[in-house]
Wavefront OBJ file of the C-alpha trace (Angstrom):
o trace
v -0.044 0.068 -0.012
v 1.140 3.539 -0.921
v 1.545 5.966 2.262
v 2.093 9.631 1.722
v 4.970 11.729 3.903
v 2.332 11.429 7.405
v 2.768 7.176 6.927
v -0.883 7.558 5.986
v -2.412 5.831 2.903
v -2.091 7.554 0.044
v -6.230 7.972 -1.127
v -4.707 9.272 -4.684
v -2.845 5.320 -5.256
v -5.240 2.829 -7.153
v -4.141 0.104 -5.253
v -5.819 2.458 -2.003
v -9.134 3.125 -4.185
v -9.417 -0.554 -5.099
v -9.067 -1.283 -1.762
v -11.597 1.211 -0.189
v -13.664 -0.224 -3.293
v -13.705 -3.573 -1.775
v -13.912 -2.274 1.503
v -17.269 -0.698 0.697
v -18.791 -3.442 -0.888
v -21.429 -4.870 1.363
v -21.311 -8.774 1.999
v -25.149 -9.726 1.663
v -25.727 -7.815 -1.634
v -22.660 -7.796 -4.012
v -25.070 -6.265 -6.844
v -26.046 -3.414 -4.762
v -25.896 -0.061 -6.133
v -25.779 2.022 -2.904
v -21.825 0.883 -2.310
v -21.197 1.687 -5.574
v -22.985 4.887 -5.648
v -20.960 5.532 -1.660
v -17.853 4.668 -3.862
v -18.423 6.616 -6.162
v -18.637 9.906 -3.822
v -15.733 9.234 -2.255
v -13.973 9.307 -5.631
v -14.896 12.130 -6.502
v -13.676 13.573 -2.947
v -10.478 12.189 -3.500
v -10.332 13.796 -6.956
v -11.387 16.943 -5.350
v -8.616 16.939 -2.863
v -6.030 15.677 -5.495
v -7.042 18.514 -7.277
v -6.655 21.041 -5.050
v -3.569 19.909 -3.668
v -2.131 20.687 -7.124
v -3.653 23.893 -7.594
v -6.083 22.983 -10.671
v -7.879 26.421 -10.731
v -10.558 26.578 -13.286
v -10.911 29.717 -15.233
v -14.228 31.148 -16.398
v -14.274 29.661 -19.872
v -13.723 25.566 -18.331
v -16.885 26.779 -15.733
v -18.919 28.285 -18.603
v -18.244 24.827 -20.381
v -18.823 22.574 -17.867
v -21.952 24.662 -17.306
v -23.372 23.947 -20.905
v -22.240 20.289 -20.419
v -24.546 19.983 -17.530
v -27.101 20.973 -18.801
v -27.190 18.878 -21.632
v -26.489 16.185 -19.400
v -29.907 17.875 -17.742
v -31.628 17.492 -20.928
v -30.654 13.888 -21.538
v -31.937 13.031 -18.361
v -35.063 14.119 -18.688
v -35.234 12.947 -22.213
v -35.324 9.474 -20.874
v -37.621 10.195 -18.011
v -40.071 11.299 -20.649
v -39.616 8.592 -22.635
v -40.127 5.606 -19.773
v -42.934 7.824 -18.230
v -44.558 7.538 -22.109
v -44.051 3.851 -21.869
v -45.863 3.646 -18.609
v -48.584 5.231 -19.843
v -48.755 2.775 -22.673
v -48.098 -0.762 -20.427
v -50.917 1.113 -17.951
v -53.242 1.772 -20.954
v -52.509 -2.096 -21.365
v -53.605 -3.068 -18.350
v -56.938 -1.197 -18.008
v -57.658 -3.119 -21.494
v -56.820 -6.120 -20.168
v -58.728 -5.898 -16.650
v -61.866 -4.926 -18.512
v -61.597 -7.972 -20.887
v -61.357 -9.958 -17.806
v -64.123 -8.441 -16.040
v -66.412 -8.988 -19.154
v -64.939 -12.689 -19.214
v -65.842 -13.284 -15.631
v -68.876 -11.450 -15.505
v -70.101 -13.793 -18.472
v -68.813 -16.787 -16.206
v -70.670 -16.151 -13.353
v -74.104 -14.934 -15.336
v -74.250 -16.836 -18.292
v -75.468 -20.430 -16.366
v -78.521 -18.060 -14.836
v -79.050 -16.920 -17.717
v -79.147 -20.297 -19.630
v -81.551 -21.818 -17.049
v -83.267 -19.051 -17.701
v -83.701 -19.617 -21.369
v -82.591 -15.934 -22.731
v -79.624 -17.508 -23.828
v -78.537 -20.700 -25.799
l 1 2 3 4 5 6 7 8 9 10 11 12 13 14 15 16 17 18 19 20 21 22 23 24 25 26 27 28 29 30 31 32 33 34 35 36 37 38 39 40 41 42 43 44 45 46 47 48 49 50 51 52 53 54 55 56 57 58 59 60 61 62 63 64 65 66 67 68 69 70 71 72 73 74 75 76 77 78 79 80 81 82 83 84 85 86 87 88 89 90 91 92 93 94 95 96 97 98 99 100 101 102 103 104 105 106 107 108 109 110 111 112 113 114 115 116 117 118 119 120 121 122
């Protein structure tokens, strides 16, 4: 394990990050999305700390470009969500139609014998 000058593990070392990644992984649910999100959050904090240590400063141009990219990402996410909502509406309408067909079928199943007994239907 790579250590810094103070003897603490260096979070920018890929091996330390891999160990942190594996230590976050729960034993019972290896496919859980929660530990992945937490790992990505920590990875982002490490990257920000590295940038602060190196003195990386963003100019106005970089900030404007980042804003444009963020807006593009938001538009893409909204587009995906509206597509999902439209698909959900279609599925709901099909379920409604199938439900009505089932209700009509059940009514016929339960009412038809008494109607046949009275001679109303053949």
